[in-house]
C-alpha positions as CSV (number, residue, x, y, z in Angstrom):
1,M,68.6,115.1,91.0
2,R,69.6,119.0,91.4
3,F,72.1,121.2,90.3
4,L,73.1,123.9,92.6
5,R,73.8,127.2,90.8
6,R,76.8,128.3,93.2
7,G,76.9,131.0,95.6
8,A,79.2,133.8,94.2
9,L,82.9,134.0,94.7
10,S,81.9,137.8,95.0
11,L,80.0,137.3,91.6
12,C,77.0,138.7,90.6
13,V,75.5,135.0,90.0
14,V,73.5,133.1,91.8
15,L,72.1,130.1,90.9
16,V,69.1,128.0,92.3
17,A,68.5,124.1,93.0
18,V,66.6,122.5,90.5
19,S,65.6,119.1,89.3
20,I,66.9,117.9,86.2
21,G,68.3,114.8,84.4
22,C,72.2,113.6,84.6
23,N,74.9,111.5,83.6
24,R,74.8,107.8,84.6
25,D,77.4,108.2,87.7
26,D,74.9,111.5,88.9
27,S,77.2,114.4,87.9
28,V,77.3,117.0,85.3
29,R,80.5,116.6,83.0
30,I,82.0,119.4,80.9
31,G,84.7,118.8,78.3
32,V,87.8,121.5,78.5
33,I,90.8,121.1,75.6
34,G,93.9,123.3,75.7
35,S,95.3,123.3,72.2
36,G,98.7,124.2,71.2
37,G,100.2,126.3,68.6
38,S,99.5,129.8,69.3
39,F,97.2,128.8,72.3
40,A,100.1,126.8,73.9
41,A,100.7,129.7,76.4
42,V,97.2,129.5,77.7
43,Q,96.4,125.6,78.2
44,E,97.4,125.6,81.8
45,E,95.1,128.7,82.3
46,L,92.2,127.2,80.5
47,R,92.6,123.9,83.0
48,K,92.7,126.2,86.2
49,G,89.8,128.8,85.3
50,A,87.5,125.6,84.2
51,T,88.6,123.6,87.5
52,L,88.1,126.8,90.1
53,A,84.6,127.2,88.6
54,A,83.9,123.5,89.4
55,E,85.4,123.9,92.6
56,G,83.0,126.6,93.8
57,L,80.1,125.1,92.5
58,N,80.7,121.9,94.0
59,R,81.7,123.3,97.5
60,R,78.3,124.8,98.1
61,K,76.1,122.3,96.4
62,A,73.7,120.8,98.7
63,P,73.1,117.0,99.7
64,G,71.7,115.7,97.0
65,D,72.8,117.9,94.0
66,S,74.6,116.8,91.0
67,S,78.5,117.2,91.3
68,L,80.3,119.2,88.4
69,E,83.3,117.2,86.9
70,I,85.8,118.7,84.6
71,E,87.0,116.4,81.5
72,Y,90.2,118.0,80.5
73,R,92.3,117.4,77.6
74,T,95.3,118.8,75.3
75,A,95.6,118.9,71.8
76,A,99.0,119.7,69.9
77,N,97.3,119.8,66.5
78,A,94.0,119.9,64.7
79,S,94.2,116.2,63.9
80,E,94.9,115.6,67.8
81,L,91.7,118.2,68.5
82,R,89.5,116.3,66.5
83,T,90.4,113.0,68.2
84,R,89.9,114.9,71.4
85,V,86.6,116.3,71.0
86,G,85.5,112.8,69.8
87,Q,86.5,111.5,73.3
88,L,84.8,113.9,75.1
89,V,81.4,113.4,73.2
90,R,81.6,110.0,74.0
91,A,82.5,110.3,77.6
92,G,78.8,112.3,77.9
93,V,79.8,115.9,78.3
94,S,77.3,118.5,78.3
95,A,79.2,120.8,76.5
96,I,83.0,121.8,75.3
97,V,85.3,124.8,76.1
98,M,88.0,125.3,74.1
99,T,90.1,127.8,72.5
100,E,89.1,127.7,68.9
101,N,86.6,125.4,66.8
102,L,87.5,122.4,64.9
103,V,86.4,124.2,61.9
104,E,89.0,127.2,62.3
105,A,91.7,124.7,63.4
106,G,91.7,122.9,59.9
107,G,89.1,120.2,58.5
108,S,85.7,119.5,58.3
109,R,84.5,117.0,60.4
110,D,83.3,118.0,63.8
111,P,82.5,115.1,66.4
112,A,80.4,117.8,68.6
113,R,78.4,119.6,65.8
114,E,77.5,115.7,64.3
115,A,76.3,114.9,68.2
116,G,74.9,118.2,69.1
117,V,77.2,119.0,71.6
118,P,77.6,122.9,72.1
119,V,81.1,124.2,72.3
120,L,82.6,127.7,74.0
121,T,85.5,129.3,72.5
122,I,87.6,131.3,74.6
123,G,90.1,132.0,72.0
124,D,90.4,134.7,69.0
125,S,88.6,132.5,67.0
126,S,86.1,133.8,64.3
127,R,85.4,132.1,61.0
128,R,82.2,129.9,60.3
129,S,81.3,129.9,63.9
130,G,77.5,131.0,65.1
131,N,75.1,129.5,68.1
132,K,73.1,128.0,65.1
133,A,76.2,125.9,64.3
134,G,76.5,124.9,68.2
135,V,79.4,127.5,68.6
136,F,79.7,130.1,71.0
137,R,82.5,132.7,71.1
138,L,83.2,134.1,74.7
139,G,85.4,137.1,72.9
140,P,85.8,139.5,70.5
141,G,86.6,137.4,67.3
142,S,89.7,138.1,65.1
143,E,88.0,140.2,62.4
144,K,87.1,142.5,65.2
145,Q,90.5,142.6,66.6
146,A,91.9,143.4,63.3
147,A,89.3,145.7,62.5
148,A,89.9,147.9,65.8
149,L,93.7,148.3,65.3
150,A,93.7,149.2,61.7
151,N,90.8,152.0,63.0
152,W,93.1,152.7,65.5
153,L,96.5,153.1,63.4
154,T,94.8,155.0,61.0
155,A,91.8,157.2,62.6
156,T,93.8,157.7,65.8
157,R,97.2,157.9,65.0
158,G,97.1,159.0,61.4
159,I,99.5,156.2,60.1
160,T,99.2,155.0,56.3
161,D,102.1,152.7,56.1
162,V,101.6,149.0,58.2
163,S,103.5,146.1,57.7
164,I,102.5,142.8,59.3
165,A,104.5,139.7,60.6
166,A,102.3,136.7,61.3
167,G,103.0,133.1,62.5
168,S,102.7,130.1,60.8
169,G,102.5,127.3,63.2
170,D,98.3,127.2,63.4
171,A,95.2,128.3,61.6
172,W,94.9,131.5,63.7
173,S,98.7,132.2,63.5
174,G,98.6,132.0,59.1
175,S,95.1,134.0,59.4
176,G,96.5,137.5,60.6
177,I,98.2,138.5,57.5
178,G,94.9,138.2,55.3
179,L,92.9,139.9,58.3
180,M,94.9,142.6,58.8
181,T,95.2,143.1,55.1
182,S,91.4,143.5,54.4
183,A,91.0,145.6,57.6
184,L,93.9,147.8,56.7
185,E,92.8,148.2,52.7
186,S,89.3,149.0,54.1
187,K,90.6,152.2,55.5
188,G,92.6,153.1,52.8
189,T,96.1,152.1,54.2
190,R,98.7,151.0,52.4
191,V,100.3,147.1,53.5
192,A,104.2,147.8,53.1
193,S,105.3,144.3,53.6
194,T,104.5,141.0,55.3
195,V,106.7,138.2,56.8
196,R,105.9,134.9,58.1
197,L,107.8,133.9,61.3
198,S,108.7,130.3,62.2
199,E,110.7,128.4,65.0
200,G,114.3,128.5,64.9
201,I,114.9,131.5,62.7
202,D,117.0,134.5,63.6
203,Y,114.4,137.0,64.6
204,L,117.0,140.1,63.4
205,Q,116.4,139.2,59.9
206,P,112.7,139.4,59.7
207,A,113.1,142.6,61.9
208,Q,115.5,144.3,59.2
209,A,113.4,143.4,56.4
210,L,110.3,144.8,58.0
211,Q,112.7,148.0,58.9
212,A,113.6,148.4,55.3
213,A,110.0,148.5,54.1
214,G,109.8,151.9,55.5
215,A,106.4,151.4,57.5
216,Q,105.0,153.5,60.1
217,A,103.8,150.8,62.4
218,V,104.1,146.8,62.4
219,I,101.4,144.5,63.4
220,V,102.4,141.3,65.0
221,W,99.7,138.7,64.6
222,A,101.9,135.3,66.2
223,G,101.5,133.7,69.5
224,P,103.4,135.2,72.3
225,A,106.9,133.5,72.2
226,E,107.2,134.4,68.2
227,S,106.0,138.0,68.9
228,A,108.3,138.8,71.8
229,R,111.4,137.4,70.0
230,L,110.5,139.6,67.3
231,V,109.9,142.7,69.2
232,N,113.0,142.2,71.0
233,A,114.6,142.1,67.6
234,I,113.1,145.2,66.2
235,R,113.9,147.2,69.7
236,T,117.7,145.6,69.4
237,I,117.9,147.0,66.1
238,G,116.9,150.5,67.5
239,W,113.9,151.0,65.4
240,D,111.6,153.0,67.3
241,V,108.4,151.9,65.4
242,Q,104.8,151.8,66.6
243,L,103.7,148.1,67.6
244,A,100.9,146.4,67.8
245,G,98.6,143.2,68.0
246,P,95.6,141.0,68.9
247,G,94.3,140.5,72.5
248,L,96.3,137.1,72.7
249,L,99.4,139.2,73.4
250,M,97.8,140.3,76.6
251,H,99.0,137.2,77.9
252,P,101.7,137.7,80.6
253,S,104.2,135.5,79.0
254,F,104.3,138.3,76.2
255,R,105.6,140.6,78.8
256,S,107.9,138.2,80.7
257,L,109.8,137.8,77.7
258,T,109.8,141.4,76.6
259,G,110.3,143.4,79.9
260,R,110.4,147.3,78.8
261,N,110.6,146.2,75.1
262,S,106.8,145.8,75.6
263,D,106.3,149.7,76.3
264,G,104.0,151.2,73.9
265,F,102.7,148.1,72.1
266,V,99.0,148.6,71.5
267,A,96.9,145.4,71.8
268,A,93.1,145.3,70.9
269,G,91.7,142.7,73.9
270,P,88.1,142.3,75.3
271,T,86.1,145.3,76.6
272,L,86.2,145.6,80.0
273,A,86.2,149.0,82.0
274,E,88.7,149.9,84.3
275,E,86.0,149.9,87.3
276,K,85.7,145.9,86.6
277,W,89.3,145.4,86.6
278,M,89.7,147.7,90.0
279,G,86.3,146.3,91.4
280,P,86.1,144.0,94.4
281,D,84.6,140.9,92.3
282,L,87.8,140.5,90.2
283,R,90.4,141.4,92.8
284,D,88.6,138.6,95.2
285,W,88.9,136.2,92.3
286,F,92.1,137.0,92.1
287,L,92.8,135.9,95.5
288,D,90.8,132.6,95.1
289,Y,92.9,131.8,92.0
290,H,96.0,132.2,94.1
291,D,95.0,129.9,96.7
292,R,94.1,127.5,94.4
293,F,96.8,127.6,92.3
294,T,99.6,130.5,92.8
295,L,99.2,134.0,91.2
296,L,102.7,135.7,90.6
297,P,104.2,139.0,89.4
298,I,105.1,138.5,85.8
299,E,108.0,136.2,85.4
300,E,111.7,136.9,84.8
301,Q,110.6,140.8,85.7
302,R,111.1,143.3,88.5
303,T,107.8,144.1,89.0
304,L,105.0,144.0,91.1
305,V,102.3,143.9,88.4
306,A,100.7,141.0,88.9
307,A,100.4,138.1,85.5
308,F,96.3,138.4,85.1
309,P,95.3,135.4,84.0
310,L,93.0,136.4,81.2
311,A,92.4,132.9,79.6
312,A,91.7,131.2,83.2
313,V,89.0,133.9,83.9
314,R,87.4,133.4,80.5
315,S,87.5,129.5,81.1
316,F,85.9,130.2,84.5
317,D,83.1,132.5,82.9
318,A,82.7,129.8,80.3
319,V,82.0,126.9,82.8
320,S,79.5,129.0,84.7
321,I,77.7,130.0,81.9
322,V,77.4,126.2,80.7
323,A,76.1,125.2,84.4
324,E,73.5,128.3,83.8
325,A,72.4,126.5,80.8
326,V,72.1,123.3,82.8
327,R,70.0,125.1,85.1
328,A,67.7,126.7,82.9
329,G,66.8,123.7,80.3
330,K,66.7,121.1,83.1
331,S,69.0,119.0,81.8
332,D,72.5,118.1,81.0
333,D,71.5,116.4,77.6
334,P,73.8,118.4,75.1
335,R,71.0,119.4,72.9
336,K,69.2,121.1,75.5
337,V,71.9,122.6,77.0
338,G,72.8,124.1,73.2
339,E,68.9,125.2,73.1
340,A,69.4,127.1,76.5
341,L,72.8,128.5,75.9
342,R,70.7,130.1,72.2
343,R,68.5,131.4,74.7
344,I,70.9,133.3,77.4
345,D,70.9,137.2,76.4
346,A,72.3,138.7,79.8
347,Y,74.8,136.6,81.9
348,E,76.7,138.4,84.1
349,G,80.4,136.9,84.2
350,L,83.7,138.0,85.7
351,L,84.3,139.9,82.4
352,G,81.5,141.5,81.5
353,K,77.9,140.8,80.1
354,Y,77.5,137.7,77.6
355,D,74.7,137.7,75.1
356,L,74.9,134.2,73.2
357,R,72.0,134.8,71.4
358,T,73.9,136.9,68.6
359,K,75.2,135.6,65.2
360,G,78.6,134.8,66.2
361,G,78.3,133.5,69.5
362,A,78.7,135.1,73.2
363,E,80.5,138.1,73.6
364,E,81.2,141.0,76.0
365,T,79.1,143.8,74.6
366,G,80.6,146.4,72.5
367,A,84.1,146.0,70.3
368,P,87.5,145.3,71.2
369,R,89.4,147.9,73.7
370,V,92.8,149.4,72.7
371,G,95.1,149.8,75.1
372,R,98.8,149.9,75.5
373,F,101.4,148.1,77.6
374,L,103.4,150.8,80.2
375,N,105.6,149.5,82.4
376,L,104.7,145.8,82.5
377,A,101.1,147.0,83.5
378,V,97.8,147.5,80.8
379,V,97.0,150.8,80.2
380,Y,93.8,152.2,78.1
381,D,94.3,155.5,77.4
382,V,95.5,155.6,73.5
383,E,92.1,155.2,72.1
384,A,90.1,159.1,71.0
385,G,88.4,160.6,74.0
386,A,90.0,158.3,76.4
387,D,89.8,159.5,80.1
388,L,93.3,159.7,81.2
389,T,92.1,160.3,85.1
390,R,90.5,156.6,85.0
391,A,93.8,155.3,83.0
392,S,96.3,156.9,85.5
393,A,94.1,155.6,88.4
394,F,94.3,151.8,87.0
395,Y,98.2,152.3,86.2
396,K,98.4,153.0,89.8
397,T,96.4,149.7,91.1
398,Q,98.4,147.7,89.2
399,V,101.7,149.0,89.9
400,S,101.0,149.1,93.7
401,A,100.8,145.0,93.6
402,F,96.9,145.5,94.4
403,Y,96.5,142.1,93.0
404,V,99.4,140.5,94.7
405,P,98.3,138.6,97.9
406,Q,100.1,139.8,100.9
407,R,100.9,136.0,102.0
408,Y,102.8,135.7,98.6
409,L,105.1,138.9,99.6
410,D,105.5,137.1,102.9
411,T,107.2,134.3,101.6
412,A,111.1,134.2,101.0
413,E,110.2,134.2,97.4
414,G,108.0,137.3,97.8
415,Q,110.7,138.7,100.3
416,K,113.3,138.4,97.7
417,L,111.1,140.5,95.0
418,T,110.3,143.4,97.7
419,E,114.5,143.6,98.3
420,R,115.3,143.7,94.6
421,V,112.3,146.1,93.9
422,L,113.5,148.2,97.0
423,E,117.1,148.0,95.5
424,D,116.0,149.7,92.6
425,V,114.1,152.3,94.3
426,L,117.3,153.3,96.1
427,T,119.7,153.1,92.7
428,N,117.6,153.6,89.9
429,P,114.0,154.6,90.7
430,E,113.2,155.6,87.3
431,T,112.8,152.0,86.5
432,V,110.5,151.0,89.6
433,E,106.8,151.4,88.4
434,F,105.1,152.9,91.3
435,F,108.0,155.7,91.5
436,T,107.4,156.3,87.6
437,Q,104.9,158.8,86.8
438,Y,102.3,158.2,84.9
439,T,102.8,159.7,81.2
440,A,100.0,160.4,78.7
441,P,100.9,158.8,75.0
442,R,102.7,161.0,73.0
443,P,100.3,162.0,70.1
444,P,100.9,160.7,66.2
445,P,102.5,160.4,63.9
446,G,105.4,159.2,66.6
447,P,105.0,155.8,68.4
448,V,102.8,155.5,71.7
């Protein structure tokens, strides 16, 4: 059987048909698992990105080519995650895409590793992963993000006292205090205080406790919902402190819940140039995503800034990379797919170039970038030597509804949003993104 490498959705990815051995039903299966806890907000994005990749491939396959199937599962905790991995292994998948690997989620037994099924993680997972163990990471790991935040706070901002707030719902959230403490202390920065967040608490209490410690900045290392509640509480008590966190908080749900309270919040996310964000490939992908699922501006906010589905794009890249490994290895046998993955050194995906030969797995080239939120948009202008002209152009691109399809604006819902924005223009124009002039960040030691 043949497996057709898709004609790209305006991507730099072209596959050729080759003969391979296939599953008994003449299809190539890829498992996808959406995890709960801090990653619950990205579950649906994970599924949608994988589905879009499979649909693009299957639309373009020639007669006789193998089809690609996505086996999707969800897991609320580490025990359930292990069960889902075992189910996918028994279903004969060639690889598994998920937000974290089993060792990091808690526990030791890993059915995927035992069966030789490669795992591609799109989350911020980092510990004990590596391509020799069959785990490939498609984003900057937690340690790299912590290091980037610590370096920015100390070297760029000149901050010497930092407090840390971390979630406690899963292994990733719980690791935040240790990761950030280690990264900050390596820079000679004092950790003024730490707090752990939990569901059902009054977030004003941890906000006041953090303020009492007298730190110049607060690192928020928790899921989007927990982090948003703390940020809102900090702004409610009138504390104008520098806030920062990991790349997970670039998820639109964080800005949906915080609104303009997110202004000035700094996050360490994937390495991605403004030109990539503003290029036709990514915009065409946005339109495909909207056609298949629906891509709307950030919920609960009067904004034309689109909710960029970063997890969906990473999932799309992950499925595409597995397809390339199946093609290159001429087999959908998981062990051969794993071997082929280890040989990939320059796969050009939507988010950048991936090198799967590295010790930690597949990552975009370079360290995480540090950016901030401004009027619900993402701006990369806070790092030393940042090009403010490019940052301003990127800001204007986002607030001009560049990523919002006209057909959405033509719907009743889109027209309603447009009318609400127009009302703001007439009555309070300084709150409207495209009427708000781009302003460079204030220098240290004050907040961005």
